DRENROTOR-346472 format. One record per atom (N, C-alpha, C): residue in one letter; x, z, y negated. Coordinates in steps of 0.05 Angstrom, whole numbers, padded with zeros to 5 digits, always signed. Example, Ala and Ser with C-alpha at 12.3 -4.5 7.8 and 13.67 -1.06 7.14 Angstrom:
a+00264+00156+00114
a+00246+00156+00090
a+00264+00156+00066
s+00257+00142+00045
s+00273+00143+00021
s+00258+00157-00001
***
This chain:
m-00373-00778-00621
m-00374-00784-00656
m-00389-00772-00668
a-00377-00793-00701
a-00367-00781-00724
a-00396-00761-00739
a-00385-00745-00745
a-00407-00725-00761
a-00437-00739-00778
e-00423-00761-00796
e-00437-00767-00803
e-00460-00789-00783
n-00454-00796-00759
n-00471-00808-00744
n-00488-00793-00725
k-00485-00769-00736
k-00503-00753-00707
k-00530-00744-00714
r-00535-00738-00702
r-00571-00718-00714
r-00569-00690-00713
d-00582-00689-00725
d-00582-00654-00726
d-00590-00647-00706
y-00584-00628-00689
y-00573-00610-00670
y-00618-00592-00659
y-00628-00584-00681
y-00648-00583-00674
y-00672-00602-00667
e-00666-00626-00685
e-00680-00652-00683
e-00673-00658-00650
v-00648-00662-00649
v-00648-00672-00619
v-00660-00653-00591
l-00658-00638-00608
l-00675-00613-00578
l-00710-00615-00584
g-00712-00621-00609
g-00742-00618-00617
g-00753-00598-00622
v-00737-00574-00630
v-00745-00542-00649
v-00740-00537-00668
q-00756-00513-00683
q-00753-00513-00718
q-00722-00494-00707
k-00713-00487-00740
k-00694-00468-00737
k-00686-00441-00730
v-00728-00427-00737
v-00722-00401-00730
v-00727-00395-00704
a-00730-00419-00679
a-00726-00419-00661
a-00723-00400-00638
s-00738-00392-00616
s-00724-00364-00611
s-00703-00373-00586
e-00681-00353-00580
e-00667-00362-00549
e-00671-00375-00527
e-00700-00368-00527
e-00725-00375-00499
e-00728-00401-00502
e-00735-00400-00532
e-00747-00429-00544
e-00729-00451-00538
i-00709-00443-00545
i-00682-00469-00543
i-00675-00470-00517
k-00667-00457-00504
k-00669-00457-00472
k-00687-00470-00455
k-00712-00478-00469
k-00739-00489-00451
k-00738-00512-00459
a-00734-00510-00493
a-00726-00546-00498
a-00707-00570-00490
y-00686-00546-00485
y-00661-00563-00465
y-00656-00574-00434
k-00675-00551-00428
k-00681-00569-00401
k-00699-00582-00399
k-00716-00588-00406
k-00738-00608-00419
k-00723-00637-00422
m-00709-00636-00442
m-00693-00650-00459
m-00674-00672-00438
a-00662-00638-00418
a-00637-00652-00397
a-00654-00666-00379
r-00684-00657-00368
r-00691-00670-00343
r-00687-00699-00356
k-00703-00706-00376
k-00718-00724-00386
k-00694-00753-00388
y-00668-00750-00394
y-00644-00768-00389
y-00626-00757-00377
h-00622-00744-00357
h-00612-00746-00336
h-00600-00766-00323
p-00576-00771-00322
p-00569-00796-00305
p-00577-00798-00272
d-00583-00777-00263
d-00596-00772-00233
d-00616-00792-00234
l-00629-00791-00261
l-00662-00802-00260
l-00654-00830-00280
n-00638-00834-00286
n-00639-00858-00302
n-00612-00869-00302
p-00615-00887-00279
p-00591-00897-00261
p-00582-00922-00275
g-00559-00931-00293
g-00555-00948-00308
g-00563-00954-00334
d-00579-00927-00340
d-00588-00927-00371
d-00569-00916-00388
k-00558-00929-00403
k-00527-00920-00426
k-00543-00908-00443
d-00561-00917-00458
d-00577-00898-00479
d-00592-00871-00464
a-00596-00871-00449
a-00604-00842-00437
a-00581-00828-00428
e-00555-00837-00424
e-00523-00821-00406
e-00521-00811-00449
e-00518-00829-00464
e-00506-00818-00486
e-00537-00791-00498
k-00554-00794-00499
k-00580-00786-00505
k-00576-00754-00491
f-00569-00751-00458
f-00559-00737-00448
f-00538-00719-00454
k-00516-00731-00474
k-00496-00720-00477
k-00493-00712-00508
e-00507-00722-00513
e-00531-00703-00540
e-00540-00680-00543
v-00552-00678-00528
v-00573-00650-00519
v-00553-00640-00504
n-00533-00642-00494
n-00509-00616-00488
n-00501-00614-00506
e-00487-00623-00527
e-00473-00617-00547
e-00496-00605-00566
a-00515-00605-00570
a-00533-00585-00585
a-00537-00568-00573
y-00545-00552-00546
y-00550-00535-00534
y-00528-00520-00531
e-00498-00529-00530
e-00478-00514-00528
e-00471-00496-00558
v-00476-00512-00576
v-00483-00498-00601
v-00501-00478-00608
l-00527-00486-00603
l-00553-00476-00609
l-00554-00453-00589
s-00542-00446-00569
s-00547-00423-00553
s-00520-00405-00552
d-00508-00415-00569
d-00487-00392-00571
d-00492-00376-00610
s-00498-00350-00611
s-00505-00346-00630
s-00477-00345-00652
e-00453-00349-00646
e-00427-00350-00667
e-00436-00374-00674
k-00433-00401-00655
k-00434-00422-00658
k-00451-00443-00676
k-00478-00422-00677
k-00507-00425-00685
k-00499-00419-00718
a-00491-00398-00720
a-00500-00381-00741
a-00473-00398-00765
r-00454-00400-00753
r-00434-00434-00766
r-00455-00455-00775
y-00462-00465-00752
y-00476-00484-00763
y-00503-00490-00774
d-00517-00469-00782
d-00537-00458-00796
d-00525-00466-00823
q-00507-00452-00827
q-00490-00452-00856
q-00477-00463-00868
f-00464-00481-00850
f-00444-00502-00861
f-00450-00530-00838
g-00462-00531-00823
g-00470-00555-00812
g-00452-00562-00795
f-00441-00593-00782
f-00423-00593-00758
f-00396-00591-00773
a-00384-00583-00794
a-00366-00575-00803
a-00358-00555-00794
g-00378-00535-00796
g-00376-00505-00790
g-00370-00500-00762
v-00379-00517-00734
v-00371-00525-00714
v-00349-00536-00692
d-00336-00557-00728
d-00312-00567-00710
d-00287-00550-00702
p-00276-00565-00686
p-00248-00548-00675
p-00232-00532-00703
n-00231-00556-00707
n-00213-00547-00737
n-00221-00536-00756
f-00253-00529-00759
f-00266-00514-00780
f-00245-00483-00792
g-00237-00485-00811
g-00219-00454-00827
g-00190-00449-00811
a-00180-00482-00800
a-00160-00474-00784
a-00140-00488-00805
g-00137-00490-00834
g-00122-00507-00839
g-00113-00541-00838
g-00118-00544-00818
g-00115-00572-00796
g-00111-00601-00818
g-00104-00624-00807
g-00110-00638-00825
g-00094-00654-00843
g-00077-00653-00843
g-00050-00656-00869
g-00068-00675-00889
y-00045-00663-00916
y-00054-00678-00939
y-00024-00706-00943
g-00037-00731-00946
g-00027-00746-00947
g+00012-00753-00920
g-00015-00753-00902
g+00002-00753-00881
g+00020-00738-00866
g+00028-00713-00884
g+00041-00691-00878
g+00035-00666-00868
a+00043-00648-00856
a+00032-00615-00847
a+00029-00607-00865
g+00013-00590-00865
g+00012-00561-00884
g-00022-00566-00889
f-00031-00565-00909
f-00062-00557-00923
f-00078-00575-00925
d-00102-00573-00926
d-00128-00588-00937
d-00139-00572-00961
f-00169-00591-00966
f-00174-00591-00983
f-00197-00568-00983
g-00205-00569-00963
g-00230-00545-00952
g-00208-00510-00967
d-00188-00505-00957
d-00169-00479-00968
d-00172-00481-00992
l-00161-00510-01004
l-00159-00508-01036
l-00184-00503-01053
g-00207-00514-01039
g-00230-00502-01051
g-00239-00472-01053
d-00232-00458-01030
d-00237-00427-01021
d-00215-00418-01047
i-00205-00420-01041
i-00170-00411-01063
i-00181-00408-01098
f-00188-00452-01105
f-00193-00447-01130
f-00223-00441-01141
g-00238-00442-01122
g-00265-00420-01122
g-00255-00395-01134
s-00245-00380-01122
s-00235-00347-01116
s-00224-00341-01156
f-00205-00363-01163
f-00203-00365-01188
f-00216-00366-01209
f-00240-00389-01208
f-00254-00409-01220
f-00277-00404-01223
g-00289-00394-01211
g-00321-00394-01194
g-00323-00418-01185
g-00319-00439-01174
g-00330-00466-01165
g-00317-00478-01137
g-00322-00500-01134
g-00308-00512-01116
g-00288-00535-01120
f-00274-00538-01101
f-00255-00564-01110
f-00251-00578-01086
g-00241-00597-01084
g-00245-00613-01071
g-00266-00629-01053
g-00291-00623-01059
g-00308-00618-01044
g-00323-00587-01018
g-00309-00561-01035
g-00312-00543-01029
g-00350-00542-01026
q-00354-00524-01003
q-00383-00522-01009
q-00395-00490-01024
t-00406-00487-01041
t-00419-00455-01052
t-00429-00438-01033
r-00418-00409-01031
r-00431-00401-01003
r-00458-00381-01016
r-00467-00388-00987
r-00506-00376-01000
r-00510-00355-00992
n-00523-00333-01003
n-00521-00307-00995
n-00549-00303-00972
p-00525-00291-00949
p-00546-00296-00927
p-00575-00285-00931
n-00570-00269-00949
n-00598-00243-00951
n-00610-00249-00972
a-00605-00270-00983
a-00622-00283-01005
a-00645-00299-00997
p-00671-00295-01007
p-00693-00302-01000
p-00691-00332-01000
q-00706-00339-00981
q-00706-00364-00975
q-00735-00376-00965
r-00732-00402-00971
r-00764-00420-00971
r-00768-00429-00941
g-00797-00415-00934
g-00793-00426-00894
g-00803-00462-00897
e-00799-00467-00867
e-00795-00493-00880
e-00828-00498-00872
s-00834-00533-00878
s-00857-00542-00883
s-00866-00539-00855
i-00891-00556-00838
i-00901-00568-00820
i-00910-00589-00822
r-00908-00603-00811
r-00912-00638-00814
r-00941-00647-00790
m-00963-00642-00792
m-00980-00664-00766
m-01004-00680-00778
n-01016-00693-00753
n-01021-00710-00768
n-01059-00711-00754
l-01076-00726-00778
l-01106-00728-00773
l-01112-00745-00778
t-01128-00758-00756
t-01149-00776-00756
t-01174-00772-00766
i-01182-00792-00790
i-01213-00790-00799
i-01226-00812-00795
s-01254-00819-00800
s-01257-00833-00801
s-01269-00853-00824
f-01273-00882-00832
f-01265-00897-00853
f-01284-00872-00879
e-01309-00874-00869
e-01328-00858-00887
e-01321-00835-00898
e-01311-00826-00879
e-01300-00799-00887
e-01266-00801-00902
a-01260-00812-00904
a-01238-00824-00928
a-01252-00831-00951
a-01269-00849-00947
a-01280-00859-00973
a-01295-00835-00991
f-01298-00814-00981
f-01322-00804-00994
f-01298-00773-00995
g-01286-00763-00965
g-01267-00740-00970
g-01290-00716-00947
c-01266-00699-00940
c-01290-00690-00925
c-01270-00659-00917
e-01283-00636-00900
e-01269-00611-00890
e-01266-00607-00869
k-01237-00605-00861
k-01231-00610-00829
k-01215-00581-00823
e-01225-00574-00794
e-01205-00549-00792
e-01190-00550-00776
l-01157-00550-00773
l-01143-00562-00769
l-01131-00533-00742
e-01108-00539-00726
e-01102-00518-00719
e-01073-00525-00709
l-01056-00502-00722
l-01033-00503-00711
l-01010-00476-00703
d-00995-00483-00695
d-00973-00457-00693
d-00951-00449-00709
r-00948-00429-00728
r-00929-00429-00742
r-00914-00404-00740
y-00897-00401-00757
y-00872-00375-00746
y-00889-00360-00773
e-00891-00332-00775
e-00902-00307-00788
e-00882-00290-00789
s-00879-00272-00816
s-00864-00255-00814
s-00879-00231-00789
c-00858-00219-00773
c-00876-00191-00759
c-00884-00171-00778
e-00906-00169-00771
e-00917-00142-00779
e-00913-00123-00767
t-00904-00117-00754
t-00888-00087-00738
t-00872-00082-00752
c-00852-00097-00755
c-00823-00089-00766
c-00822-00105-00796
h-00840-00108-00801
h-00848-00124-00831
h-00823-00149-00837
g-00809-00165-00827
g-00792-00185-00825
g-00767-00176-00819
s-00762-00148-00826
s-00731-00142-00815
s-00715-00144-00799
g-00725-00151-00771
g-00728-00143-00745
g-00724-00126-00729
a-00716-00093-00745
a-00706-00078-00743
a-00731-00057-00720
a-00727-00052-00704
a-00749-00034-00692
a-00764-00010-00712
p-00785-00014-00721
p-00797+00020-00734
p-00783+00037-00735
g-00770+00051-00753
g-00771+00076-00768
g-00727+00070-00768
t-00727+00039-00764
t-00690+00044-00763
t-00695+00018-00786
s-00678+00008-00798
s-00662-00017-00808
s-00634-00025-00804
p-00647-00052-00818
p-00614-00071-00809
p-00588-00056-00826
e-00563-00059-00822
e-00547-00045-00832
e-00533-00069-00847
t-00510-00059-00860
t-00503-00085-00874
t-00477-00081-00860
c-00468-00113-00848
c-00442-00123-00827
c-00422-00103-00847
p-00407-00081-00841
p-00372-00070-00847
p-00352-00097-00841
d-00363-00117-00833
d-00331-00135-00823
d-00342-00154-00856
c-00353-00157-00855
c-00366-00180-00884
c-00372-00161-00908
g-00387-00141-00909
g-00398-00127-00923
g-00420-00144-00936
g-00438-00153-00920
g-00473-00169-00929
g-00458-00187-00939
s-00442-00199-00936
s-00435-00233-00947
s-00439-00256-00925
g-00438-00251-00896
g-00448-00262-00875
g-00418-00277-00880
v-00395-00285-00894
v-00371-00290-00891
v-00347-00267-00894
v-00311-00285-00879
v-00291-00266-00884
v-00274-00285-00887
q-00255-00269-00902
q-00244-00287-00912
q-00212-00286-00901
t-00202-00302-00890
t-00177-00294-00876
t-00155-00308-00900
r-00139-00294-00897
r-00106-00304-00916
r-00084-00313-00896
r-00066-00328-00902
r-00043-00339-00884
r-00017-00347-00901
q+00001-00334-00899
q+00033-00342-00905
q+00033-00377-00898
t+00049-00391-00918
t+00062-00419-00911
t+00087-00418-00926
p+00097-00444-00919
p+00120-00452-00941
p+00121-00457-00966
m+00090-00462-00973
m+00076-00461-00996
m+00056-00445-01021
g+00062-00425-01002
g+00040-00395-01004
g+00035-00389-00999
v+00010-00371-01005
v-00006-00351-00981
v-00032-00376-00982
f-00038-00377-00970
f-00065-00397-00974
f-00090-00379-00954
a-00117-00378-00971
a-00141-00372-00962
a-00167-00383-00949
s-00184-00381-00933
s-00200-00395-00925
s-00228-00371-00918
t-00246-00381-00917
t-00271-00374-00910
t-00291-00383-00883
a-00294-00358-00863
a-00308-00369-00845
a-00333-00347-00835
p-00351-00352-00833
p-00378-00343-00822
p-00359-00315-00798
c-00375-00297-00812
c-00375-00268-00796
c-00375-00270-00773
s-00357-00256-00745
s-00364-00269-00721
s-00382-00247-00715
r-00379-00221-00729
r-00396-00195-00725
r-00420-00195-00719
c-00440-00204-00750
c-00464-00210-00762
c-00470-00239-00748
g-00459-00243-00744
g-00459-00281-00735
g-00479-00299-00761
g-00456-00289-00781
g-00460-00301-00814
g-00490-00288-00826
r-00498-00264-00805
r-00524-00257-00828
r-00513-00238-00842
g-00491-00222-00847
g-00492-00201-00867
g-00503-00175-00852
k-00525-00171-00845
k-00529-00150-00833
k-00526-00151-00804
i-00533-00134-00786
i-00528-00115-00765
i-00555-00100-00758
i-00573-00109-00733
i-00589-00103-00725
i-00583-00080-00696
k-00582-00058-00699
k-00569-00042-00673
k-00597-00041-00651
e-00620-00029-00669
e-00647-00036-00646
e-00663-00051-00655
p-00670-00072-00648
p-00678-00092-00647
p-00712-00094-00649
c-00733-00101-00662
c-00758-00107-00659
c-00765-00113-00632
k-00787-00090-00614
k-00796-00124-00592
k-00810-00130-00587
d-00825-00134-00610
d-00849-00152-00615
d-00841-00179-00630
c-00810-00181-00642
c-00800-00207-00653
c-00764-00204-00644
r-00769-00181-00630
r-00733-00187-00614
r-00708-00198-00634
g-00728-00182-00652
g-00702-00186-00676
g-00697-00201-00702
s-00721-00223-00693
s-00716-00242-00709
s-00731-00241-00732
g-00743-00220-00736
g-00763-00223-00760
g-00790-00237-00764
m-00784-00262-00750
m-00809-00279-00733
m-00831-00280-00712
v-00844-00281-00720
v-00870-00286-00686
v-00879-00314-00699
r-00896-00321-00674
r-00908-00348-00673
r-00936-00343-00666
r-00946-00356-00685
r-00978-00347-00683
r-00991-00378-00681
r-01011-00373-00663
r-01036-00397-00675
r-01058-00392-00696
r-01059-00407-00712
r-01076-00407-00736
r-01092-00426-00743
k-01120-00427-00745
k-01136-00455-00762
k-01142-00446-00791
i-01133-00466-00792
i-01133-00473-00826
i-01152-00495-00838
q-01167-00495-00866
q-01188-00509-00867
q-01176-00532-00893
a-01171-00557-00888
a-01160-00577-00899
a-01182-00588-00913
s-01176-00597-00935
s-01207-00614-00953
s-01192-00640-00964
v-01197-00656-00943
v-01185-00680-00948
v-01201-00695-00976
p-01187-00707-00995
p-01197-00718-01011
p-01208-00743-01017
a-01232-00752-01037
a-01252-00775-01025
a-01227-00804-01039
g-01229-00820-01025
g-01210-00843-01035
g-01187-00850-01020
i-01179-00818-00996
i-01142-00823-00992
i-01136-00849-00972
d-01127-00861-00968
d-01119-00880-00952
d-01100-00881-00930
n-01100-00896-00906
n-01086-00893-00884
n-01055-00886-00897
g-01046-00877-00878
g-01010-00863-00882
g-01012-00850-00901
q-01024-00843-00924
q-01024-00818-00950
q-01024-00788-00933
t-01009-00773-00948
t-01005-00748-00944
t-01011-00725-00954
i-01034-00704-00951
i-01033-00686-00965
i-01020-00663-00968
s-01014-00636-00983
s-01004-00622-00979
s-01019-00592-00985
i-01014-00568-00970
i-01028-00546-00971
i-01009-00526-00969
r-01011-00525-00999
r-00998-00502-01005
r-00990-00472-00997
g-00956-00467-00981
g-00956-00435-00973
g-00958-00436-00936
q-00979-00466-00929
q-00993-00465-00905
q-00965-00468-00878
g-00943-00459-00888
g-00922-00473-00872
g-00910-00451-00850
h-00888-00447-00842
h-00885-00432-00833
h-00867-00406-00864
a-00866-00377-00845
a-00857-00355-00874
a-00832-00358-00882
g-00827-00351-00896
g-00803-00356-00909
g-00781-00330-00906
k-00757-00330-00912
k-00739-00302-00900
k-00732-00286-00926
n-00730-00265-00918
n-00720-00244-00938
n-00730-00244-00961
g-00766-00244-00958
g-00789-00246-00991
g-00786-00275-00998
g-00779-00296-00993
g-00778-00317-01001
g-00806-00331-00990
p-00812-00356-01011
p-00849-00363-01002
p-00845-00372-00970
a-00873-00383-00969
a-00877-00395-00945
a-00870-00426-00951
g-00866-00450-00931
g-00867-00473-00936
g-00894-00491-00931
d-00898-00514-00941
d-00930-00529-00940
d-00933-00538-00909
l-00965-00547-00911
l-00964-00553-00888
l-00971-00580-00904
l-00959-00612-00883
l-00966-00631-00903
l-00975-00647-00877
v-00997-00655-00883
v-01015-00664-00866
v-01018-00707-00872
t-01016-00717-00853
t-01008-00747-00853
t-01044-00756-00837
i-01058-00772-00859
i-01080-00776-00849
i-01072-00818-00845
t-01083-00814-00811
t-01091-00836-00797
t-01124-00849-00803
v-01135-00864-00816
v-01161-00871-00817
v-01159-00896-00796
r-01186-00882-00771
r-01195-00899-00754
r-01205-00930-00767
p-01195-00952-00751
p-01210-00977-00762
p-01242-00980-00754
h-01261-00997-00784
h-01289-00995-00781
h-01289-01018-00766
e-01305-01017-00753
e-01328-01041-00734
e-01336-01067-00753
l-01340-01063-00783
l-01355-01080-00800
l-01336-01085-00827
f-01319-01053-00839
f-01306-01066-00873
f-01280-01058-00860
r-01264-01067-00885
r-01239-01079-00886
r-01228-01066-00914
r-01212-01052-00914
r-01206-01041-00942
r-01176-01052-00950
e-01179-01060-00978
e-01162-01067-00997
e-01157-01048-01025
g-01142-01036-01025
g-01140-01005-01049
g-01169-01000-01042
t-01174-01001-01071
t-01210-00986-01069
t-01236-01007-01063
s-01225-01033-01050
s-01247-01044-01046
s-01255-01055-01019
v-01281-01053-01015
v-01287-01050-00984
v-01296-01090-00981
l-01283-01099-00955
l-01290-01128-00950
l-01301-01127-00926
c-01321-01153-00929
c-01342-01149-00894
c-01344-01179-00893
e-01355-01191-00870
e-01368-01205-00870
e-01394-01208-00862
a-01418-01231-00869
a-01439-01231-00857
a-01454-01249-00850
p-01466-01254-00826
p-01473-01283-00815
p-01498-01288-00835
i-01496-01316-00826
i-01528-01323-00840
i-01540-01352-00832
t-01562-01354-00831
t-01572-01381-00815
t-01570-01404-00830
f-01578-01433-00821
f-01577-01440-00839
f-01600-01451-00857
p-01617-01450-00846
p-01642-01442-00867
p-01645-01422-00885
q-01631-01406-00880
q-01618-01378-00904
q-01605-01394-00922
a-01580-01406-00919
a-01565-01422-00933
a-01577-01440-00948
v-01590-01453-00940
v-01600-01493-00950
v-01628-01471-00968
l-01645-01454-00968
l-01665-01450-00979
l-01660-01418-01001
g-01635-01409-00981
g-01634-01380-01011
g-01655-01364-00985
a-01637-01332-00984
a-01655-01322-00975
a-01647-01288-00989
e-01667-01262-00981
e-01658-01244-00986
e-01641-01223-00970
l-01620-01221-00963
l-01607-01205-00947
l-01614-01169-00950
e-01603-01160-00920
e-01591-01135-00922
e-01571-01139-00905
i-01552-01117-00930
i-01528-01124-00922
i-01511-01085-00922
p-01495-01079-00906
p-01488-01054-00899
p-01477-01055-00916
t-01474-01033-00928
t-01454-01014-00944
t-01446-00991-00933
i-01418-00973-00949
i-01403-00951-00932
i-01444-00936-00960
d-01452-00936-00967
d-01469-00923-00979
d-01502-00931-00960
g-01503-00945-00945
g-01530-00939-00929
g-01528-00976-00933
k-01557-00989-00928
k-01564-01017-00929
k-01571-01019-00961
v-01568-01044-00971
v-01572-01048-00993
v-01585-01086-00990
k-01613-01086-01019
k-01623-01114-01002
k-01603-01139-01024
y-01600-01162-01024
y-01580-01185-01040
y-01592-01210-01041
d-01609-01229-01055
d-01610-01250-01052
d-01595-01269-01059
i-01584-01284-01036
i-01560-01312-01044
i-01580-01345-01047
p-01574-01347-01065
p-01582-01371-01071
p-01582-01402-01050
e-01599-01411-01054
e-01609-01444-01050
e-01580-01455-01050
g-01578-01469-01024
g-01549-01482-01021
g-01511-01468-01025
t-01528-01442-01010
t-01506-01427-01011
t-01478-01435-00985
q-01451-01433-00995
q-01442-01458-00978
q-01427-01433-00954
s-01416-01443-00937
s-01405-01419-00906
s-01381-01414-00924
g-01364-01392-00922
g-01348-01378-00936
g-01349-01364-00964
t-01372-01376-00979
t-01383-01353-01011
t-01376-01328-01004
t-01359-01321-01021
t-01370-01277-01029
t-01378-01282-01052
f-01402-01255-01043
f-01404-01241-01066
f-01402-01213-01072
r-01398-01204-01094
r-01395-01183-01099
r-01415-01172-01106
l-01405-01144-01094
l-01430-01114-01098
l-01416-01099-01117
k-01423-01087-01137
k-01405-01077-01158
k-01416-01049-01156
g-01381-01032-01154
g-01391-01002-01139
g-01402-00993-01129
k-01392-01015-01105
k-01396-01000-01073
k-01376-01001-01051
g-01355-01001-01077
g-01326-00993-01055
g-01326-00971-01049
i-01291-00959-01060
i-01282-00941-01048
i-01271-00918-01070
p-01286-00894-01081
p-01280-00887-01100
p-01249-00885-01097
a-01242-00872-01133
a-01212-00869-01136
a-01201-00845-01125
l-01176-00851-01110
l-01181-00823-01105
l-01166-00802-01127
n-01158-00809-01160
n-01167-00794-01181
n-01191-00773-01179
g-01209-00793-01172
g-01234-00786-01170
g-01253-00798-01203
r-01236-00819-01210
r-01246-00837-01231
r-01260-00864-01224
g-01287-00875-01222
g-01295-00895-01215
g-01296-00898-01187
r-01313-00928-01176
r-01302-00932-01160
r-01302-00961-01155
g-01291-00968-01133
g-01286-01005-01129
g-01311-01023-01122
d-01305-01048-01118
d-01332-01059-01098
d-01329-01067-01089
q-01342-01072-01074
q-01357-01088-01041
q-01357-01116-01045
y-01337-01130-01028
y-01340-01162-01025
y-01353-01170-01000
v-01373-01185-00999
v-01389-01200-00976
v-01379-01227-00971
t-01374-01238-00962
t-01373-01258-00948
t-01382-01269-00928
v-01409-01300-00933
v-01411-01301-00911
v-01414-01331-00902
y-01427-01332-00872
y-01412-01351-00853
y-01440-01370-00839
i-01434-01392-00844
i-01460-01407-00825
i-01461-01403-00800
e-01479-01386-00778
e-01469-01390-00757
e-01490-01405-00741
t-01475-01425-00723
t-01486-01448-00711
t-01503-01437-00687
p-01533-01445-00688
p-01554-01432-00665
p-01545-01444-00642
r-01537-01437-00615
r-01537-01451-00593
r-01562-01445-00572
n-01564-01462-00551
n-01576-01452-00531
n-01609-01468-00535
l-01605-01489-00554
l-01629-01506-00561
l-01645-01519-00539
n-01668-01518-00543
n-01690-01529-00525
n-01691-01552-00532
r-01701-01569-00516
r-01707-01597-00525
r-01719-01601-00545
e-01751-01592-00551
e-01761-01591-00577
e-01750-01586-00608
q-01724-01570-00597
q-01706-01557-00621
q-01685-01578-00629
k-01683-01588-00611
k-01658-01607-00622
k-01675-01629-00631
e-01692-01643-00623
e-01708-01665-00633
e-01715-01665-00661
a-01723-01638-00666
a-01729-01622-00696
a-01710-01631-00714
l-01679-01629-00699
l-01659-01617-00721
l-01652-01655-00723
k-01650-01666-00699
k-01651-01701-00706
k-01657-01715-00729
k-01686-01706-00729
k-01712-01717-00743
k-01689-01697-00777
f-01689-01675-00776
f-01684-01660-00806
f-01657-01682-00815
a-01640-01688-00797
a-01617-01696-00800
a-01617-01716-00812
e-01638-01731-00805
e-01638-01770-00808
e-01659-01765-00835
a-01675-01749-00827
a-01686-01747-00866
a-01677-01744-00888
v-01656-01722-00879
v-01631-01712-00909
v-01604-01735-00908
g-01600-01745-00884
g-01574-01768-00896
g-01549-01761-00899
e-01547-01773-00914
e-01514-01764-00925
e-01509-01749-00954
n-01538-01769-00966
n-01541-01760-00990
n-01535-01731-01003
n-01547-01707-00988
n-01540-01679-00997
n-01514-01668-00994
y-01500-01676-00980
y-01476-01669-00970
y-01457-01671-00986
e-01455-01656-01014
e-01428-01667-01036
e-01408-01657-01029
e-01396-01635-01013
e-01371-01633-01004
e-01364-01642-00984
r-01374-01665-00968
r-01377-01680-00951
r-01369-01718-00957
k-01387-01721-00982
k-01383-01748-00987
k-01354-01747-01009
s-01342-01720-01019
s-01327-01714-01043
s-01295-01721-01020
f-01296-01707-00996
f-01280-01701-00977
f-01270-01731-00961
f-01287-01747-00966
f-01286-01774-00951
f-01277-01795-00978
r-01288-01796-00996
r-01272-01806-01023
r-01248-01800-01018
k-01233-01779-01018
k-01206-01773-01017
k-01201-01780-00997
f-01204-01781-00972
f-01183-01795-00953
f-01186-01828-00952
k-01213-01829-00967
k-01200-01870-00974
k-01181-01862-00992
k-01178-01853-01017
k-01154-01864-01031
k-01134-01858-01016
***
């Protein structure tokens, strides 16, 4: 499979980049069982995913390959990485990756798509955590406070994030001098060519931990369950995301923590629908109320309000209740509520009620039905 079509190995196994060896192994076993060909006979999609899972585990379970993948992506675990293969113009010889290293050493920049080498000991921002939160229609309208529980990686308190046992400290790798990469040179008919690759001794980390911390096993991170207070702003809508700064995974080498990104799901309401800051609802009325007018009790997100409908109200008429909609997310004003009334036809009438209705129909005739008369005039034309 071409690298551009591959999924990130961590995504394939469903783990974070800071996952421990044990967590990676556990995730692999779970995914391998799920897509094993014996459990999915004839399923080509499952077969491909099983291969994908095995490929991801092969890299992430090997500390050296994992380090190269973390630093260089799929190129770092390519069999030809740093080998100078893949000739130019169809002939044997050199590749632009090598030229990038050479020109970079002379001019301080990349060439031919070469990558800038990142200092493995520089501060790195922690990864963000994503989660979903379901709230009610009213909570979305007026805002609320929610307590969230999450698992996140934090700096180990025992070793203060160094990964080394108390009383010891990581040592600078003697092979790469702390850069995490080593440079090799080779003589070719065209001259001396240089290339860089992750240091195999320290796994690209730039440091060697001889006595790992027992609590974090040398990773500098521990997984903890935390309760976080989240403020959901008034007016938030379904599918929107709120960001809580600094509540994600801890950073490395003194870098800042990531954020907690909470995507909101709003439960449907039994009576109301929402369009922007407007609230829509429908209210049934009786035939006498429509004919004679009436004072209705209308539900809103603030509670019940009274509203007078005029005589001769037609089914499908919409009335506006100003300022009874959703507060604007920026805190400026509120939308309106729109109430559409419809006439409910009575059922299960007794004989006396039916006779009274017939007498009413005979007394009214056709003269009082303006829309009905207009319809038949158009029909005749």
